[in-house]
C-alpha positions in Angstrom: 105.4 90.5 77.8 103.6 87.9 79.9 100.2 86.4 80.3 99.7 84.6 83.6 97.2 83.4 86.1 98.3 84.7 89.5 97.6 83.0 92.8 97.8 85.8 95.4 97.1 86.3 99.1 96.5 89.9 100.1 96.5 90.9 103.8 96.1 94.1 105.8 98.7 94.7 108.5 98.8 97.1 111.4 102.6 97.0 111.4 105.0 95.3 108.9 107.8 94.9 111.4 106.5 91.6 112.9 106.3 90.2 109.4 110.0 91.1 108.7 111.0 89.4 112.0 108.9 86.3 111.2 110.5 86.0 107.7 114.0 86.5 109.1 113.4 83.6 111.6 111.6 81.3 109.2 112.1 77.7 110.3 111.8 74.4 108.6 108.1 73.7 108.1 106.4 70.3 107.8 103.7 70.6 105.1 102.6 67.0 105.5 103.1 64.3 108.1 106.1 62.7 106.3 107.2 65.6 104.1 109.9 68.0 105.5 110.8 71.0 103.4 113.5 73.6 104.1 112.0 77.0 103.6 114.2 80.1 103.3 113.6 83.8 102.3 116.0 86.1 100.5 115.5 89.8 100.9 115.5 91.8 97.6 116.4 95.5 97.2 113.6 97.9 98.2 111.5 99.3 95.5 109.5 102.5 95.0 106.9 102.9 92.3 104.0 105.1 91.3 100.8 103.5 90.0 98.2 105.3 88.0 94.8 103.6 87.5 93.0 104.3 84.2 89.5 103.9 82.8 87.2 105.5 80.2 84.7 108.2 81.1 82.0 105.6 81.2 84.1 103.1 83.2 84.1 100.5 80.4 87.1 98.6 81.8 85.8 98.4 85.3 82.3 97.4 84.2 83.9 94.6 82.2 85.8 93.3 85.3 89.2 94.8 84.5 91.6 97.1 86.2 94.2 98.9 84.1 97.3 100.3 85.8 100.5 102.0 84.6 103.5 101.7 86.9 106.7 103.8 86.9 109.8 102.1 88.3 112.6 104.6 88.0 112.9 105.2 84.2 110.9 102.1 83.2 107.2 102.3 82.6 104.8 99.4 82.1 101.1 98.9 81.8 99.2 96.0 83.4 95.7 94.7 83.1 94.1 92.5 85.8 90.8 90.9 86.4 88.9 92.1 89.5 88.1 88.8 91.1 87.2 88.9 94.8 89.3 87.2 97.4 88.1 83.8 98.5 88.4 82.3 102.0 91.8 83.0 103.6 92.6 86.0 101.4 93.6 84.1 98.2 92.9 85.8 94.9 93.1 84.1 91.6 93.4 86.6 88.8 94.5 87.0 85.2 97.4 89.5 85.0 99.0 90.7 81.7 101.8 93.3 81.4 103.6 95.0 78.6 106.1 97.9 78.2 104.4 101.3 77.9 105.4 103.3 74.8 107.2 106.6 75.4 104.2 108.6 74.2 102.1 106.8 76.9 98.7 105.1 76.7 97.5 106.9 73.6 100.3 105.0 71.6 99.4 101.6 73.0 99.3 99.1 70.1 96.8 96.4 69.2 99.2 93.5 69.3 100.4 93.3 73.0 98.5 91.4 75.7 97.3 94.6 77.3 96.8 96.8 74.2 94.7 94.1 72.5 92.3 93.8 75.4 92.1 97.5 76.1 91.3 98.3 72.4 88.7 95.5 72.3 86.8 96.6 75.4 87.3 100.4 75.4 86.8 100.8 71.6 87.5 104.4 70.6 87.0 105.7 74.2 90.4 107.0 75.5 91.6 106.0 78.9 92.0 108.7 81.5 93.6 108.8 85.0 91.3 107.7 87.9 93.6 107.7 90.9 97.3 107.6 91.8 98.9 105.2 94.3 102.5 105.4 95.6 104.2 102.4 97.2 107.4 101.6 99.0 107.9 97.9 98.7 110.2 95.5 100.5 110.2 92.2 98.5 111.3 88.8 99.6 111.8 85.6 97.6 110.6 82.4 99.2 112.5 79.3 98.4 111.5 75.7 99.2 114.4 73.3 99.1 116.4 75.9 97.2 113.8 76.5 94.5 112.0 79.8 94.1 108.3 79.2 95.1 106.8 82.7 95.8 107.3 86.4 96.2 106.3 88.2 99.4 105.9 91.9 99.3 105.6 94.2 102.3 104.0 97.4 101.0 103.7 100.8 102.6 101.1 102.5 100.3 99.8 106.0 100.0 96.7 106.8 97.9 96.6 110.4 96.7 93.2 111.9 97.4 93.7 115.5 96.3 91.9 118.7 97.2 94.3 119.2 100.2 92.9 116.1 102.0 95.1 113.7 103.9 96.1 110.7 101.8 94.9 107.2 102.6 97.6 104.9 104.0 97.7 101.2 103.7 100.1 98.5 105.0 99.8 95.4 103.0 101.4 91.9 102.8 101.0 90.3 99.4 102.1 86.8 98.6 102.3 85.7 95.0 102.8 81.9 94.6 104.2 80.2 91.5 101.4 77.9 90.5 103.1 74.6 91.2 103.7 75.6 94.9 100.2 77.1 95.7 99.0 74.2 97.7 102.1 73.9 99.8 102.3 77.6 100.4 98.8 77.8 101.7 99.9 76.3 105.1 102.9 78.7 105.3 100.5 81.6 104.6 98.2 80.5 107.4 101.1 80.4 109.8 102.3 83.9 108.7 98.8 85.3 109.2 98.4 83.8 112.7 101.8 84.8 113.9 101.7 88.4 112.6 98.0 89.3 113.2 97.2 89.7 109.5 93.7 90.1 108.2 92.5 89.2 104.6 92.3 92.5 102.6 88.6 93.2 101.9 89.5 95.7 99.2 92.1 95.8 96.5 94.3 99.0 96.3 92.1 100.1 93.4 88.9 99.6 95.4 90.4 101.3 98.4 91.4 104.3 96.2 87.8 104.5 94.9 86.5 104.6 98.4 89.0 107.3 99.5 88.1 109.5 96.5 84.3 108.8 96.8 84.2 107.3 93.3 81.7 104.7 92.4 81.7 102.4 89.4 78.2 102.7 87.8 76.1 99.6 87.8 73.8 98.5 84.9 71.0 100.9 84.0 67.5 100.3 85.4 65.6 99.1 82.4 62.3 98.8 84.2 60.4 95.9 85.9 61.1 92.3 84.7 58.7 90.5 87.0 55.9 88.6 85.2 52.8 88.1 87.4 49.6 86.1 86.7 47.7 89.3 85.9 50.3 90.6 83.4 49.0 91.7 80.0 50.5 90.5 76.8 52.2 93.9 76.5 53.7 93.8 80.0 54.9 90.2 79.3 56.7 91.4 76.1 58.3 94.4 77.8 59.6 92.2 80.7 61.1 89.7 78.3 62.7 92.5 76.2 64.2 94.1 79.4 65.6 90.8 80.6 67.3 90.0 77.3 68.6 93.5 76.8 70.2 93.2 80.2 71.9 90.0 79.2 73.0 91.6 75.9 74.7 94.5 77.7 76.2 92.2 80.3 77.8 90.0 77.6 79.0 92.8 75.3 82.5 93.2 76.9 83.3 89.5 76.8 82.1 89.3 73.2 84.2 92.2 72.1 87.2 90.6 73.9 86.7 87.3 72.1 88.5 85.1 74.6 85.5 83.0 75.9 83.1 81.7 73.2 80.4 81.2 75.9 80.1 85.0 76.1 79.3 85.2 72.4 76.9 82.2 72.6 74.9 83.8 75.4 74.8 87.1 73.6 73.5 85.4 70.5 70.8 83.6 72.6 69.7 86.9 74.1 69.6 88.4 70.6 67.4 85.6 69.3 65.0 85.9 72.3 64.9 89.6 71.8 63.9 89.2 68.2 61.3 86.7 69.1 59.8 89.0 71.8 59.7 91.9 69.4 
């Protein structure tokens, strides 16, 4: 089991062959004016895996900012939970990622003690997870070494997203760079050179988001609780309703984080909203 903060760059590619050629010819790169580093890559065996993305019927995991994915690699199954943080400038994504082995009887047997199971049970409660979409990937991984030390993993992915109903699947070509935290700053320059040399563009959507788009699925937003504006002509009743609606929205927004119990600020803000709701009522 692991619990990590990942620093990832995700790029869309028209063709992965230029990236393979660039990696094969990777030169010595100067990161700073007086700092020469020898950078090499080591090709790893190709991989094939099938990913299934899961959520409850009311999208509790996605609405809480999580993606839950099971992955089958040969005979080994694992389940991963990630946060859905958007990419910042340059395609870099910083995300929490936790993984544990999936029981033989699948998700329904997921325990409460593992890094994924604990979070899933906290957020989803008694609502079961169900399959949302399936993604199939052929991956060519490379290990990046700086002065002989492993610094990052680069994955060249040919991905097919199953749409169903006899429709053509969505196809993606992706380059994903996962940097070990201590090397993130140095690797940023290498990634810029890779992007410029191979015509890569920062991925606007994750594979999960692309799959939702392909299948015409939409994560529901918060419910419309009514108007919250308070104008100078508002009656005392309209004022009270607006305050109640505002605080109820905060209450709903902070519920997943409070159930998860990892950030005390979530609980604090939920308590404040509860107190203000009580005062308004």
